[in-house]
C-alpha positions, 0 to 999 in steps of 0.5 A: 639483701638491700632493696631499692625503695623506688622499685618497691614503690613501682610494685605497689597495687593502686587501690584508688577507685576508678573515675565514674563515666557519666555516659554509656559505652560506645557500642551501646551508643551506636545501637541506640543511634541505629534504632533511631535512624530505622524508626525515622526512616520507617516513619518517613516511608509510611508518610511519603510512600506512593499510595497510587493504584497500579492499573493497565490502560488502553486508548479508545479508538474511533471506529470510523463508521459514524457510530452505527448501532449495526450488529454483526451477522457474519465474519469472514477472512480474505485478502486485499486484491487489485482488480486491475494489474498487469505483467508487462512484456515486450511484443517481440523477442529481444535483448533488454538494452535499457530499463527505467523502473524500480519497485515502488515507482509510480508510472503514468499511462504510456510512460517508457519502462524499457527499451530492447536492443535495436541493432537489427531493426534500426538499419531496416528502418533506415533502409526503408526510408531510403527506398521511400526517398528513391521511389519519390524521386522516380515519381518526380522524374516520371511526372516531369517526363509525362508533362513534356510528353503531353506538351509534345502531343499537343504540338504534334496534334496541331501540326497534324491538323496543318498537314505538317506531320504524318499520322504515325508521328501523332500516334507515336506521341500519343503512345508515349503519353500513355506509357508515361501515364502508366509509369506514373501510376506504377511510380505512385504505387511504389511510393505507397509501398515504400511508405507502408514499408517505412510504417512497418519498420517504424512499428518494429522500432516502436515494438522495442519500446515497452510502455505502461498500459495504465497509471499504476505502481511497479510492484515487481521488477522481473528483468534486468538489462542484458536479459532476453525477453519474449512475449511467449515462453522460449529458450528454457529458463534463460528467457524472461516472459515479463519485465514488470508487474504494474498495479492500479492502486485505485482498483484495490478491493477485498475478496473473501470466501463465504461459506455457502451455508451463510451466503444468505446473510450477504447482500449487495451494498451491505455495510461491512468493517474490515480489519487488516492483519497488519493493523488490528486496531484500525477498523476500515469502513467498507461495503459489499460490491457484489456476490460472484454468482458461482460457488466453489464445489471443492471448498463449498464457498462463494466469493464476495467482492468488497470495496473500501469506502475510502482508500488509504496508502497503508492498504496494500495488495495481498494483505490479509484482512478480516471482514465483519458483515453488518446488519444495519436494516432497521437500526438507528444511526447516531447523529454525525459529529461524534464518532463512536469508539471501540474499547476492549470488553474487559474495560467496560463495567456494569452496576445497577444496569448502568455501564461505565468505564474508569477514565484516567486523567492527570494520574487520577481516575473518574467514573464515566457512564457510557452507552454501548451499541454492541460487542464483537471480537472482544471489542465493545462499541461505545456510542456515547460517553467517550471520545477517541483518544481517551485513556481508560482502565483496561481491567478491573482493579480493587480499590478504584474509586472516583479521584483515586490516584493511579499509575500505569503498570509496565507492560511486559 
């Protein structure tokens, strides 16, 4: 069998040595690269990472009372009330034709709030005017006739002296004058009666106009046009007894009930601090007006009236309020010009008898010594060292030191 030489050559095993590779395999290269990248990233993170300390902060709030060092002797709860308020109604029963008010609207004394239907009262007033006009016309007629009768009497009396007329004619002239004078008085009385009737009918019309009794704000709109309103309850639930409620906002004050066991701690003109439930960070300076001289035997409390030192539009009637009674007798008051501030008790630290806070400025903290006046309701009154609006660290954090970088933690 003959073999092809080329075929035999193709079957020969090549035993020549493989070429030497100067580098490592591709997998090995990728592993080395990944390790190097991780090492560089770790080094960069170690050098560039944020070393700021995470802290929670609060803002110092002005007390608004001039920074007194008075201490609290009593706490009580109550409500904001208006000493002057009124539910306005009409003097007469009628249907509302016009209504000129809305809740929150400011009104002046005498301002028209509503008008009742005058379908019946207006014709009665017009009739009274016509009756007055007729009475005045009749009075004028009697006056003219009386003047003529008096002239006739004078002529008759002259003729009687001249013996030209009889005594009977003179008596007749005198009687006519007397009768006309009586009619004149009656006509004048009729005019006065007619004028009185006009005034009554005019008052009836005026009673259909509902006006504001004093300056104030409409806090409640209790009726609508077309409804029947009455000064007294009538007609079941279909008749309104009031049109609107007006509050004199200048008469706002606080009423609190104080347990009778502690009423000896309250006195007239005593300074107090009020905090509205709606604004817990706002301390409102106030003072005691008086103690109502009676007790509630059911609750064993005594009512105390408290006035705001300065009214504010945010103070609304019926708001809940907490009042702190202060004992400032014998206490020094800080000089004016730098009001005291309040901060949480947890933000004030003490070391070696010195109280201090950590104030945050431009991302760094500084240690600030402070002087405090007293503590109540979890708040400390700072009368020196801080200003209103300063940002301070709210709670102790490890690692704080003067000049340390800090960042504000997110509030959750």
